[in-house]
N, C-alpha and C positions, 0 to 999 in steps of 0.2 A: 499896838506893838504885838507882833506875833510871838510865838514861842521861841525863846532863845535857844541856840544850839551850842553845845559845849565845844571848845576848841579841841578837846581831847579826841573828839570823834571826827575831826576834819583833817587830820594829818594825811597827806597823800600816801597811797599804799604801795608805791613802788620805791625800792631802795636802789642805790647805785653807788659806784665807786667814784670818789672825788680824786683829783690829782694828789699824789702822795705828799706834795709840798704844802697843800692847803693854799690859802690866799691870805697873806698877812700884809698889812699896809704900813708904810712909813710915811708920815706926813712931810710934805716938802717944807724945808726951812724958809723963813721969810727972805733971807739974803743968801746968795750963793757966791762963794769965792771962786773965781776962775782958776782952773787947775794949774795954769802956768804960774800963778802967784805962790805955789808951793815950793818953787825953786827946783834946781836940778837934783837928781837922785843923790842921796848921801849914804851913810853906812846903814841906814835903816831901810834901804830900798828893797830888801829881800822880799818883803811882802807888801810894801807900799804899792808896788806896781802890780798888785795881785789882780789887776783887771783882766787877766786872761783865764777865767775859770768857767767851768760848767759843772753841774752836779754829776757824779760818776754814773757811768752806765751800769747801771747796776741791773707714777700715774698708775688701778688695782687689778688683781688677777681675775680672769673670767672662769666660771665653772660650767660644766656641761650639765644641762637639765634635760629631763625627759619631757617631750612635748605632749601635753594632755589637752583636753578640751577646756581646761581652766585657763583660758587665754584672753588677753586684751589686745586688740588690734592697735597698731601704731598710728599716731597722727603725724604726718610729715608736713613740715612748714619750711618753705624755701625762703631764706633771708638774703637780702641784697645789701651789700655794703661797698662803698668806695674806699679803697686803701691806697691813696696815692704814694705811700712810702712811709714817711715819718709823721708823727703828730706835731703840729705847730702849736704855738700858744693860742689862747682863745681869740676868736674874731674880735677885732677892735682893740686888742692889746698889742703893745709893741715891746720887744725885749732886745736889749743889747747884752751880749755875753762874749767873754773871752775864755777860750779853752787852752789848757796847757798840760802836756804830758811829758814825763821824764822816765826813761827806761835805764836803770843803773845796771850795767853789765858786770862791772867790777869796781875796785876802789879808784880807778883812774879813767874809766870809760863810761860815758853817759850819753844817750841819744835823746834829744829834746825836740819838741815840735809844738805848734800852736795854731789856733784858728780863731778868727774874729767873725761873729755872726750878728746880723740885724734881722731878728726873726729867723727865717730859714734861708736868708740871703747871705752867702759867703762874701765877706768884704775883703779879707786878706788872710795871710798865713805866715807863720814863722818857718823858714827853711831849716830843716833838721840837719843839713850838711854845712851850710855856710853861716847860719844864724842871721841871715838877712830877712827883712820883712817885705813881702810881696803884696801889692795892692791890686785887687781884682776889679773894682768898680771905678769907672771914669769919674764919677761924681765925688768919690771919697776924698781925694787929696784937696780939691778946691774948696771943700766944705769948711776947712779950718786953715788958719795961717800957717806958713811953713815953720815958723818958730814953735808953734804949738806941736806940730808933728815931730819936730826934733826932740822936744821934751818927752812926748809919748814914746817914741822909739827908744830913747835912752832909758826910760823907766822900765819898759818891757824887757830890754836886754839885761838890765841890772837885776831885775827880778829873777829871770831865768838863770843867770850866772850865780847869784847869791843863794837861790833856792837849792841848786845842785850842790854847792859847796857846804851849805848848812846840813843837808841830809847826809852827805858823806862824812861830816865831822861827828855827828851824834848818833848815827844809825849803826846798830850792832847786828842786824838781821843778816842772814846769808844772802849772797847774790845768786841770781839776778832778781830784781824786783822793780815794780812800776809805781810811780806816784802820778796822780792827776790832780789838777786844781781847776776851779771854776769860779768866775766872778762876773757879776753883772747886775742889771736892774731891769725892771719891767714896769711899764706905765699902763695903767688900766683906764678904760673909758670914763670911769667915775673920778679920775684924777688921783686915785690912790697909787702908791708906789710899793713895789716889792723889790727888795735887794737881797743878794745872796753872795756868799764867798765860802766855798766848800773845798776841802782837800780830801782826797781819797788815796788809800793804799791797797794795792793789789785788787782793784775793782770794788772795794768796799768803803763806805763812808768812814772817814778817819777823824777829821776836825771840822768844825763848823763855826764860823764867825757870827756873832750876834750884833748886828748894826746898831741896835738900840742901846746896848750896854757897853759896847766896845770890848767884849770878852770873848773867849773861845770855849767851846763845849767839846768834850770828848764824845765821839760817836762809837768808839771801840774801847772796851775796858781791859787794857793790857799795859804792860810796862812801856812799850814804845809810844802809845797814845798819851800816857801820863807824862812822859818826858817831853814830848812835843808840846803838850798843853802848858806845862810849866814854863817851858822856854818862851812860848808866845805870850803868856800872861805877864811876863816880866818886861816885855817890850812895849811899854806904855806909849811912848812917842809913836812907834809904828802903828799901834792900834788906833790912835787918834787920827793918824793920816788915813788909814783904811776907812774909818768912819766918814771922813770928809769925802773921800773918793766915792764911796757907795751912796751916801745920803744926799750929796750935793752935785759933785762933778759928773758922775755917771749919767744922771738924769738930764743935765744940761746938754751933754754931748748927744744923748739919745734923741732929744728933741731936735737938735740940729740935723742929725742923720736921718730922722724921719722925713723931714722936709726935703733934704737933698736926694734921698733915695726913694722918693715917693713913687716914681715910675716902676722901679723894681718891686716894691712892696705890693703894688696894686696889680702887678702882672698875674694873670691866672692861666693855668693850663689844665686841660682835661687829664684825667687819670690814665696812666699807662697800663694799669691792671685793675681788674675787678676780682673781688673775692666772693664766689658763690658759696653760700652756707645752706646746708640742708640739715634742719633740726628735726629729729624724729623723737616723739615722746609718747607717753601713756601706753606703752606696750608691756605685755607679760606673757610668757616667761622671758627671761633675760636674753637668750641667744637670738641674734638678728644679723642680717646682712644688708649693708647699705653700700651701693655702688653708684658711680656717676656714668652717664651715657653721653657720648659726643656723636651727634648725627646717628643715634641709634646703636652705637657700638660702645662697649664698655671701655672706660678710660683706664689704661694700665697704670700700675704704681709708678709714681714719679715724685720729685720734690714739690711739685705743684699740688699734689693730692695729699690730704691729711684727714684721717678719721680718728676721732678721740676714743676715750674709754667709755663703756656703758656705765652710766651713773644712775643711782636710785632716785626716785621721786618720793615725796612725803607720803603718797597714798600707796606705797609698796609696788608701784609700777616702775618702769625704767625710761631713760632717755639717752640719746646719742646725737653727736654733732659731727658732721663731715664737711670739709671745705675743699674747694677747687679754685685755683688761681688761673684766670683766663684773661685774654685781651678783650677789651670792650667791643672791638669791631673785627673779630677774627672770622666772621662769616659762618660760624658753626652754631648748631642748636644743642642745648644741654638739657638734661633731665636727671633727676635723682630717683633711683630705683630702690625700693625697700622690699625685702623678702623676710617673712616671719611666719612661724607655724600657724598663727591664728588666721592667716590668709589662705591656707591650703596651698593649692598649686598655682595661685595667682600672685601677682606682684602689685605693689602700690607704686604708681609712676607719677611723679610730679615734675612737670616741665617748667623751664624758665624761658620766657620770651623777652628778648631785649627790646622792649618798647618804651617809648617816652613816658607813657602813662604808668607803666610798671615801675620805672625808676623814680618818678615823682612820688608815687604812693609810698615806696619804700623809704625814700629820704624824708618824706613828711612824717612817717612813723618814727624814724630815728629822732628827729627834732622834738616831737611831741613827748615821747617816752623819756628822753633825756631830761627835758625840763621838769617833768613830773618827778623824776628820780632825784634831781638836785634839790627840789623843794622839800621832798621827804627827808633827805639827809640833813639839810639845814635845820629842820625842826628837831632832829635827834642829836645834833651837835657832834659831828664827826664820829658817829658810831662805826663799828667795824665795817669796812667798805666791801662792796660786792658789785662786780661789773654787771651791767644790764645790757644784754644784746637786744637791740631794737630790730624788729622783724616785720616782714610783710607776710600776711597769711595767704594760704592757697586753699581754694575750695576743696572740701573733703568728700565730694560725691562718691568717689571710688571707695573711700573708707566706709561710708555708710552702706553701700551696696554689697560690701564684702562680708557683712554680718551673717552669722550662721548659728543654728542650734539654740536660739533663745538667749545666747550670751551677749549679743550685740544689739545695736539700736534699732528703733523704728518697728516695733511690734505693737500695734495699737489694739487695745482691748476695749470691751464695752463696759467701761467703768464710769460712765456718766460724763456730763459736761465738766470741763475745767472751770473753776470759779472765775466769774467775770472780774473779780478784784485783782486777778493776776495781771491784767492789762493795765498799764499806767493810766491814771485819769488825765484828761486833757491839760490840766494845770501843770502837771509834772513835765510836760513837753514845752511849757512856756515859763520855765524857771531858769533865770540867768544868774550866775554866781561868779564872783571874782575872789580869788585867793592870793594873798601875798604873804611871804615869809621874809622877814628882815633880820639879819644877824649882824650885830654890832660887836666886833672883836675888841675894838678900842676906840678912842675918841676920834681917830682919823680913818677908820676902816669900816666898810659896810659891804655886806653881801645881800643880794636881793634875788628872789625867785618868785614866780607867780604864774597863774594860769586862769583862764576863763572857761566856764562850762555853760552849755545850754542843755538842760536836762542832765544827762551824764555824758554828753558828747563834748570832748575838748575842742574848743574853737580858736583859742589863742593861747600862746605861751610867751612868757617874758624871758628873753635871752639873759641868763644870769651874768654874762660878761659884758654885753653891749647895752643892756637895758632896753633893747628894741623889742616891740611887740611883733611876734611872728604869727601870721594867720594860717590856720591849719587846713582850711577847706575853701575851695574856689567860691562857693556861694556866700561864705562869710566875707570874703574880700569884696564881692560886688555889693552886698548890703551895706557894709561899713563905709564904702566909698560914697554911697548915696545918702547916708544918714547923718544926723547932727553929731553923732558920736565921733565922726571923723575929725571935727574941729576940736573936740575934747581930747582925743588921742594925740593931736598935734602938739599939745602942751604937756604930754605925759612925762617927758624928761624933766621939765621944770617941776611938775608935781612930785615926782619921785625924789628929786633933790630937796625940795622943801620938806617932804615927809621925813627924810633921813635927818635933816638938820633939826626938825622939831623933836624927833625922838632922842637925839643926842642932848638937846637942851633940857628936855624933861628928865632924862637920866641924870644929868648933872645937878639939876635942882633937887631931885629926890635923893641924891647921894648914893646912887646905885653903883655897884661894882661891875665892870665888864668881865666877861662877855655877856651880852644880852640878846634875847630872841623875842621879837615881836611878830604877831600874826594879825592880819587884817582880813576879815571875811565880810563881804557885802554882797547883796543880791536883791532881786525883785522877782516875784511870782505873780502871774496874771491868772485870775480865776474866770470860769465860764460865765459867771453872773456879772462880770464887769468890774469886780473889786480887785484889789491888789494887796500884796504884802511885801513890804520893803524893810531892809534892816542893814545896819552896820555894826559889827562887833570887832573889838580889838582885844587881843589876848597877849599875855606876856608869860614866857616860860611854860607854854602849853596850857595855861589856865585863863579863863575869862577875866578881863580887866575892866573894860568899860563898854557900854552899848549906847546907841543913839535912839532916843525916844522921839519919833517923828511928830507925834501929836503935840508934844510939849516943846519941841525944838530944843531939847536939852540932852546932854550926855549924862548917863547914869552910871555910877561906879558899881561894879559887880563884886568888889572885895572891900573889906574895911581896912585898907592900907593907905599910907600917905601917897604912894604912887597913883593908886586909882583915883583918890580924891583930887590930887593935883592935876592929873590928865583930864578928868571930867570937867573940872572948873575952867581949866585953860581952854579946852575945846569949845565949851559953851560960850565963853567970852568972844570967841572968833566968829562973829556974826556972818562973815563972808562964807565961812564953811557951811553954816546952816542953810544959807541962801542957795549955795551951790547944790547941796544935797537935796533940798526941796525941789529944785528945777530938774535935777537928774532923775529923781524917783517919780516925779509927776509927769514928766514929758519925755526926756531922752531915753531912759530905759524901756518904758512901755512901748514906745514907737519902734525902738530897735528890736525888742523881743518879737513883736508882731511881724516885722519884716523878716527876721531870721527864721521864724517858724514857717512862714509862707515859702521861702526859698529853700529851706533845708528839710522840708517834709520827708523827702525820700530817706535821708539819713536818720531823722528823728523817729520815724514810724516804721523803720525796718524791723523785720521779724526773722530771726534765725532759730530754727528748731533745735532742741537739745539732742545730744548724743548721750546715751546711757549704757552702762555696762554693770553687770553684777558678778562679783567673784568672791571667793572665800579665803580666809587665812586661819591657820590654827592659832587659837588664843589661849589654849591650855590643854591639859590632859583630856578634859571632857567638854570642851567648848570650841565653837567655831565663830569667827567674826565675819559676818556677811557685809560686804562693802558695795554700796551703790554709788558709782561715780558718774555724775552728770556734768557735761561740759559743752562748750561752744554754743551757748544759747544767748539770745538777746531779744527783748530787754531783760532787765535784771530780775523782776518778780517771778518766782517759781514756787511750786509746791511739790515736795518729795515725801512720799509716805511708804511705809512697808505694809504688805498684806500677808496675813497668815491664814491659809485656807480660804482665801478670797475676802477676808475681813481685815479692816484696818487695825494695825497693831497700836494699842494706846500708849501714851507716854510712860516710860519706865526707865530705871537706871540702865537697862540693857540697850536702850535706843538712844542714839546720839546723832544729831544733824548739825553740821558745821555752819560756818558763815559763808555767804556767797562771796566769792573772790574773783577779781578780774583776771582775764587772760591777756596776753600781749596783743592780740588782734582786736581788742575792744569788745570781746564777748565775755561771758562769765562761766564759772564752774562752781560746783557744790558737791559735797561728799557726805553721805549718810551711812551709818553703820548699825548693825543689829547683832547682838550676842545671842547665839542659839546653841542648843545641844545637837551634836551630829546626828543622833538617831532618835529624835523626839517624835517622829511620825507625821510631822506637818509639812506642808508645802509653803514656799515663800516667794514673794515677788516684790519688786520695787516699782511703784507707780509714780510717774512724773506728769504734772499738769503745768502747762505753759500756754500763754496767749497765742503763740505761734502755731499751736496744735488745734486751735478752734475748739470744737466740741468733742474732741478725741483726747485720749490719754495715752501716754507711752508706758507700756507695761513690759517689764523685763523680768522674767521668772528665773529662779535659781532651782536647778533640779539635782536630785541625788546622784544621777549618773555622771555628773560633771561639776566641776567648780569647787570640789573640796578634797582634792588630792592631798593627803596628809604629808606627802614627801615634799 
């Protein structure tokens, strides 16, 4: 058994924004009462017919800087995204939602309207003038008996009428004002259900119904919200009806509509617009000009053009983002032009070519980074969310060639050969790993994310919504189709469900409280001498729980807890699991790794030389902080050292080198700092050694004539 790796070091390093609602599941009830058995609307129909709801729809100053030679040149990255209009629910999920709005002009006048949606398919609407319901889809009316539609229409009209009357009776706020309500349910591929019923006031969340408890929660803390919550809390019969509608009836109708409207749901159309994104980063000082060119001419200001605010990076450089909305096939060529004082009288020009290859690469990066982000967020349990822009990198040849005066990249000095250890050993390129993160919110809900790596190259990601494995590279697709792993993957959905059920059973037997987070890390590494190292580790709550000992065919607890002992004993008793792992580690994985390495050699053995820059910041009245920022290199191993008068600076509190961090384009970056006295009489340089440089070193000096402007 090889050395065990802690789960605390395996959390994926990208974070992202999850949907604001999260994913909460409600287990289907064993028996479902047909909604027509509820009878016609009665006095409590104000909210019982609340089926018509949806959740409500709910920059810094620039300063003028003197341009000095203490500059960092910008990296421009052109990002490609499809924005077909509005975001739909996750692929594979289906949502039924009813939207209702009411604009109260005065005590006697109210304008009402409504809309019914299946996903993003409009099924019907409530006429704001006549109060009649219009049906848009030919399959809608035949999907249910006429008597059922009569009950539905009666409930909707009663809800709209009684809602308006109730608001006018109890509301003391000045006119005019607007209320919105939203009700519906969502069915996920893993058979979990999410239900919702929200009421909004003036575009802000106001009341939210909790389907599990049958109670209402205030979303605003004011007298109006408190009065409404008190009123709804006393309507116990009404709340019971809403629970049945949400937890039972809504899902029954949704399943019927999914089948009836299958053709509309599966219809696909290409995007009417593309959003071109130019992201410029790592420049200093702050002033910069970013413009778009259409057929070589500058695009004038328009609603389609948007340039954001210059924002700071963590290394004291800056970044900027500019977007342009275009038609996918308008016949024009586009480019992003960057002008910055570090470039002198030159411009950095990054073109976008509408090629199939480019679009595929961009969308592949979107999928890959999104999955990694979801996995990271699941591990951290709904940490403060932060959107990740998936991006496609553009070669920075112009950026490199624009370097001047020793402050920019690619000045090679005679500093000896780079250490051979900087190049990854062969076994690191034949290291296959699988990561899974499973979040159990309650007994009927599960969230799962995962990815597969060969070396540090992501080759597969698990879609967190559909649980399908998406392959990231063409050569992986070809190898997988020819290998035994294809048969194993064909049963992946069954394996996932069995794993989730097993984790729920273990949690119940151990008496654990939800929510729970489990991680599974498995892999196989092939060495040049023909040996291999295989492992399976399971973690809980970010700590090691159990590991599999291949030589003894036993699961070994990594904690002295009842959960670890229970899981290790239970898994050891499952002899079929041990037999499966033995076969996978002895045959399936080794063969698959060799085939992947052969076909993916270009990606695995690629070499991207680093870009380095040295600049200074005032650290105190008598100190300067020299910063060496190295970026855009691959593979990961690198050595960055400081030289004082040509000799290496030894470790000291004044010297600090950070951790190698990933870039969005699957390269890496590193930052090293050195605290010096402004007038100590020494010369300083940053030396970078990387396997892409061969026997050369990248030497970037810092001189007294530039780089330490105290202003």
